[in-house]
C-alpha positions in Angstrom: -40.2 34.2 1.4 -43.7 34.6 0.7 -44.6 36.4 -2.5 -40.7 37.9 -2.9 -38.9 36.6 -5.9 -36.0 35.8 -4.0 -33.8 33.8 -6.2 -34.1 36.3 -8.8 -32.4 38.9 -6.8 -28.5 38.9 -6.3 -27.3 37.8 -3.1 -24.5 40.1 -2.5 -20.7 38.9 -2.6 -17.1 40.8 -2.3 -15.8 40.0 -6.1 -16.1 43.2 -7.0 -12.8 44.8 -6.3 -15.1 48.6 -6.0 -17.1 47.7 -3.7 -17.8 47.9 0.4 -18.0 43.9 0.8 -14.4 43.4 -0.9 -13.1 46.3 1.0 -13.9 44.3 3.9 -12.6 41.4 2.8 -9.5 42.5 1.3 -9.1 45.3 4.0 -10.7 45.3 7.0 -9.7 41.8 7.4 -6.2 41.7 7.4 -6.9 44.8 9.5 -8.2 43.0 12.3 -6.2 40.0 12.5 -2.9 42.4 12.6 -4.5 44.3 15.5 -5.7 41.0 17.0 -1.6 40.3 17.1 -1.2 43.0 18.8 -3.8 42.9 21.7 -2.4 39.6 23.6 1.3 38.1 23.6 0.5 34.9 21.9 3.4 32.3 21.4 5.0 31.5 18.4 2.0 28.7 17.4 -0.7 31.2 17.5 1.1 34.3 15.9 1.9 31.6 12.6 -2.0 30.6 12.8 -2.9 34.4 12.5 -0.3 34.7 9.8 -1.8 31.6 8.0 -5.1 33.1 8.0 -4.0 36.8 6.9 -1.8 34.9 3.6 -5.7 33.0 3.1 -7.8 36.4 3.2 -5.5 37.5 0.4 -5.3 34.4 -2.0 -6.6 32.0 0.0 -10.0 29.9 -0.5 -12.7 29.1 2.3 -11.2 25.9 4.8 -13.1 23.4 7.0 -13.2 23.3 11.0 -9.6 22.0 11.8 -10.1 17.9 12.9 -10.0 18.6 16.7 -13.0 21.2 16.4 -16.3 20.1 18.4 -17.9 17.4 16.4 -21.6 19.3 17.6 -19.9 22.8 15.7 -18.3 20.5 12.7 -21.4 19.1 12.5 -23.4 22.9 12.5 -21.1 24.0 9.8 -21.9 21.0 8.0 -26.0 22.2 8.2 -25.1 25.9 7.3 -22.8 25.1 4.1 -19.5 24.5 4.8 -19.6 21.2 1.8 -21.0 23.6 -0.5 -18.1 26.9 -0.1 -15.1 24.6 1.2 -12.1 25.0 -1.4 -14.0 28.1 -2.7 -12.2 31.8 -2.8 -13.5 34.3 -0.1 -14.8 36.5 -2.6 -17.1 34.1 -4.8 -19.3 32.7 -1.8 -21.8 35.2 -0.3 -20.9 38.0 1.7 -22.4 37.4 4.6 -21.4 33.7 5.0 -17.8 34.5 3.9 -18.0 37.0 7.1 -19.3 34.7 9.1 -16.8 32.1 8.4 -13.9 34.5 8.6 -14.4 35.4 12.4 -14.7 31.3 13.2 -11.5 31.1 11.7 -9.8 33.8 13.5 -11.2 32.3 16.6 -9.5 29.3 16.3 -6.0 30.6 15.2 -5.9 32.5 18.9 -7.1 29.2 20.7 -10.4 30.3 21.6 -11.6 26.7 21.0 -8.5 25.0 21.4 -7.6 23.1 25.4 -4.4 25.3 25.6 -3.8 28.6 27.3 -6.1 31.0 25.2 -9.4 28.4 25.2 -12.3 31.1 26.0 -10.3 34.1 25.8 -12.0 36.8 23.9 -9.4 38.5 21.7 -11.9 41.7 21.5 -12.3 42.3 25.3 -9.3 44.8 25.9 -11.2 46.7 23.4 -15.0 46.6 24.3 -13.6 46.7 28.2 -11.6 50.2 27.2 -14.9 51.6 25.7 -17.0 50.9 28.6 -14.2 52.6 30.9 -13.3 55.5 28.9 -14.3 59.1 30.6 -16.8 59.8 27.8 -19.0 56.8 28.8 -19.2 58.4 32.5 -20.5 61.7 30.5 -23.1 59.6 28.7 -24.2 58.0 31.6 -24.6 61.2 33.8 -26.8 62.8 31.0 -29.6 60.5 31.8 -30.2 62.0 35.3 -31.8 64.6 32.4 -34.6 62.6 31.3 -37.1 63.1 34.5 -37.7 66.5 33.1 -39.2 64.7 30.0 -42.8 63.5 30.0 -43.1 59.9 29.8 -43.8 59.6 25.9 -40.6 61.6 25.2 -38.8 59.7 27.7 -39.9 56.7 25.9 -38.6 58.3 22.5 -35.3 59.3 23.6 -34.4 55.8 24.8 -35.6 54.2 21.6 -33.1 56.4 19.6 -30.7 55.9 21.9 -30.9 52.1 21.2 -31.4 53.0 17.2 -27.7 55.4 17.2 -25.3 53.3 19.6 -22.3 54.4 19.6 -22.9 56.2 16.3 -22.7 59.4 18.6 -22.8 60.0 22.4 -25.6 59.2 24.3 -26.0 62.8 25.8 -27.0 63.7 21.7 -28.9 60.7 21.2 -31.1 61.3 24.0 -31.8 65.1 23.4 -32.6 64.9 19.5 -33.2 62.5 16.6 -29.8 60.8 17.0 -27.9 61.8 14.0 -27.3 64.1 11.7 -26.7 63.5 7.9 -25.2 66.7 7.1 -27.5 67.0 4.1 -30.7 67.6 3.0 -32.0 64.0 3.9 -33.4 63.0 7.1 -30.8 61.0 9.2 -34.1 58.9 9.9 -35.0 57.2 6.3 -37.7 55.2 7.8 -39.7 55.6 10.9 -42.2 52.9 12.2 -42.1 53.8 16.0 -45.4 54.2 16.0 -46.3 50.5 15.2 -43.9 49.7 17.7 -45.3 51.6 20.5 -48.9 50.0 19.4 -47.1 46.4 20.1 -46.0 47.7 23.8 -48.4 49.9 25.0 -48.2 51.6 28.5 -49.7 49.6 31.1 -52.5 52.3 31.5 -53.7 51.2 28.0 -54.5 47.9 29.7 -52.2 45.6 27.7 -54.6 42.2 27.5 -51.9 39.6 28.7 -48.4 39.5 29.3 -45.7 41.2 26.5 -42.5 39.5 26.0 -39.6 41.4 24.0 -37.5 39.7 22.3 -34.4 42.0 21.5 -31.6 40.8 19.4 -28.9 42.5 20.4 -25.8 43.7 18.2 -22.9 45.4 19.7 -21.4 45.4 23.0 -20.0 48.3 25.5 -21.3 51.9 24.4 -24.2 50.2 22.3 -25.0 47.7 24.7 -25.7 50.0 27.3 -28.3 52.0 25.5 -29.9 48.5 24.6 -30.4 47.6 28.3 -31.2 50.8 29.5 -34.6 50.7 26.9 -35.3 47.0 28.1 -35.2 48.3 31.8 -37.5 51.7 30.8 -39.9 49.7 29.1 -39.9 47.2 31.9 -40.8 50.0 34.6 -43.0 51.9 32.4 -45.4 48.1 32.3 -44.6 48.5 28.4 -43.4 44.6 28.8 -43.7 42.1 31.4 -40.4 40.0 30.2 -37.6 40.5 28.0 -35.3 37.6 26.3 -32.1 39.5 25.1 -30.3 37.0 22.4 -26.8 37.6 22.4 -23.7 36.1 20.6 -22.4 32.5 22.1 -18.7 33.4 21.4 -16.9 36.6 20.3 -17.9 37.7 16.5 -17.7 40.6 14.5 -15.0 42.5 16.4 -17.5 44.3 18.8 -20.6 41.7 19.0 -21.8 41.9 22.6 -21.4 38.2 24.8 -23.2 37.2 28.5 -20.1 38.6 29.4 -20.3 41.7 28.1 -23.7 41.6 29.1 -22.7 41.2 32.7 -19.7 44.1 32.4 -22.6 46.7 30.9 -24.8 46.0 33.4 -22.3 46.5 35.9 -20.8 49.7 34.5 -24.4 50.7 34.9 -24.6 50.2 38.8 -21.8 51.2 39.5 -22.1 54.6 37.7 -24.7 56.6 40.3 -27.8 58.7 39.6 -30.3 57.5 37.1 -28.0 55.2 35.2 -27.7 53.2 38.3 -31.7 52.9 39.0 -31.7 51.9 35.7 -28.6 49.1 36.4 -31.0 48.2 39.6 -33.9 47.2 37.9 -32.6 45.3 35.7 -30.1 43.4 38.0 -33.3 42.2 39.8 -35.6 41.7 36.7 -32.4 39.2 36.2 -32.4 37.8 39.5 -36.0 37.2 39.6 -36.7 35.5 35.9 -38.5 38.6 33.8 -34.9 39.2 31.7 -33.0 36.3 30.6 -30.2 36.2 28.6 -30.2 33.6 25.6 -26.6 33.0 23.2 -28.6 30.8 20.2 -25.6 29.0 18.4 -27.9 30.1 15.3 -26.8 33.6 16.4 -23.3 32.7 14.7 -24.3 31.4 11.7 -23.2 33.0 8.4 -27.0 32.4 7.2 -30.1 34.9 7.0 -32.8 34.2 9.8 -35.2 32.5 7.0 -32.8 29.6 7.5 -33.6 29.6 11.8 -33.8 26.4 13.1 -37.5 25.3 14.7 -36.6 25.7 18.7 -35.4 29.6 17.9 -38.9 30.0 15.4 -40.5 28.9 18.4 -38.9 31.5 20.7 -39.6 34.2 18.4 -43.2 33.4 17.3 -44.3 33.5 21.5 -42.6 36.8 21.6 -45.1 39.9 21.5 -42.4 41.9 19.3 -38.5 40.7 18.1 -36.5 43.6 17.8 -33.3 43.2 15.8 -30.6 45.7 16.6 -27.7 46.7 14.2 -26.7 46.3 10.3 -26.0 42.8 10.7 -28.9 41.6 12.5 -30.8 43.7 9.6 -28.5 42.0 6.5 -30.2 38.4 8.2 -33.6 39.2 8.4 -33.9 40.6 4.8 -31.7 38.5 3.3 -28.1 40.1 2.3 -29.2 40.6 -1.3 -29.4 43.5 -4.3 -32.9 44.6 -3.3 -34.7 47.6 -4.8 -34.8 49.9 -1.9 -38.5 50.1 -2.3 -39.3 46.5 -1.9 -41.1 46.5 1.1 -40.1 45.8 4.5 -43.2 43.5 5.0 -43.0 41.1 1.9 -39.3 40.5 2.9 -40.1 39.4 6.3 -43.4 38.0 5.9 -41.6 34.2 6.7 -40.8 35.8 10.5 -42.4 34.2 12.9 -44.4 37.2 15.1 -44.2 40.7 14.8 -40.9 41.8 14.0 -38.9 45.6 14.0 -35.8 46.7 12.9 -33.7 49.3 14.6 -30.4 50.0 12.5 -27.5 52.2 11.4 -27.1 52.1 7.9 -23.6 51.1 7.3 -23.8 48.0 4.2 -25.3 48.2 1.5 -28.4 45.9 1.8 -31.9 48.2 2.4 -35.5 48.2 1.9 -38.6 49.5 2.9 -38.0 52.6 1.4 -40.5 55.1 -0.1 -39.7 56.4 -3.8 -39.3 60.0 -3.0 -36.7 58.8 -0.1 -34.6 56.6 -2.4 -34.7 59.6 -4.7 -33.7 61.9 -2.1 -30.5 59.9 -1.4 -29.4 59.2 -4.4 -29.8 62.9 -5.7 -28.1 64.1 -2.3 -25.0 63.9 -3.6 -23.7 61.2 -0.7 -22.4 58.5 -2.5 -22.2 56.2 0.9 -25.2 56.7 2.2 -25.4 53.1 2.5 -22.5 52.2 4.5 -21.4 55.6 5.8 -23.6 55.3 9.1 -25.2 58.6 8.9 -28.3 57.4 8.3 -30.7 54.9 10.5 -33.9 53.1 10.4 -36.8 52.1 12.8 -38.8 49.7 10.3 -42.0 47.1 11.7 -43.9 44.3 10.5 -46.8 43.7 12.7 
């Protein structure tokens, strides 16, 4: 990263027993394995594989991909650091890498990549569909009918905050306020560069010179992906963008991360909802049909690496966009580098490598943070909220133009 002393800032690992990353590796990952065992009636072979992964999480080491893995995937993981980390403890490698490898190993255990019955079956899809089909989702989508009473600017702001907070709170609440309540004296939104974002995507009446393309790098499926789709549809309808590229994961990842199938599920949910939700869905459906919106599932989307290591073709895509918006906590960690940055490290400095204008919409759910003012950092540290970095009670909108 230009002008940024990256190597002097420690990479986040899970080797501190009292840390949040350690709890993810030691507690969350085993819990996910147990949950996956209950979702489908896996046979003895798959259950043995899941049990082996559970033991590995407790006291095992990083293992290479299985011998029958696709050669292209094996080559990718070799490029992504497998030779460096194989044989080492899950806790002694970068946390970002360990997490990514865990989900790849989990898919191997359930037979996702194999030739058998469970090939291509998303082990997390039942939970994703249950969230989309919940009665609460109907109530959230019905809240969209009230947006007509807002001015164009208020409507745009509301939909941006809906996308920002994801499933942190119900959509009706997100559309009617700032999106969250930290429960203390510190504002829920700890950084807000939304004006800079809108300067990159002005409405059609402002006479934007040339076509505007939005790259939206999605985060979670279900009730978080729905407001992302609503935001894209709205920006198309307002003439703020002419084209959008929605980047999702090529295969199930981090339990709830969106895949192409999840995009279709969410879109169908919108279209079937009726009212304003259906209008947003119909506009997006038409845009997908005529090519104004495309869905991209690049292999690097599941890489256990920061975006500073992105391949040339992905770099070219982002460089061609008017702005790239990255959603969620994982994408933020990959964008700025999963390191123990001082919170006041300028966001523009740690994203200087990015090939074009970039924005982050993120609810804080991990330790890494950049771009705070000294006053905001002091207020957060003095608030008594010990877990402000990881609790999801705070969020940010950061932009580098």
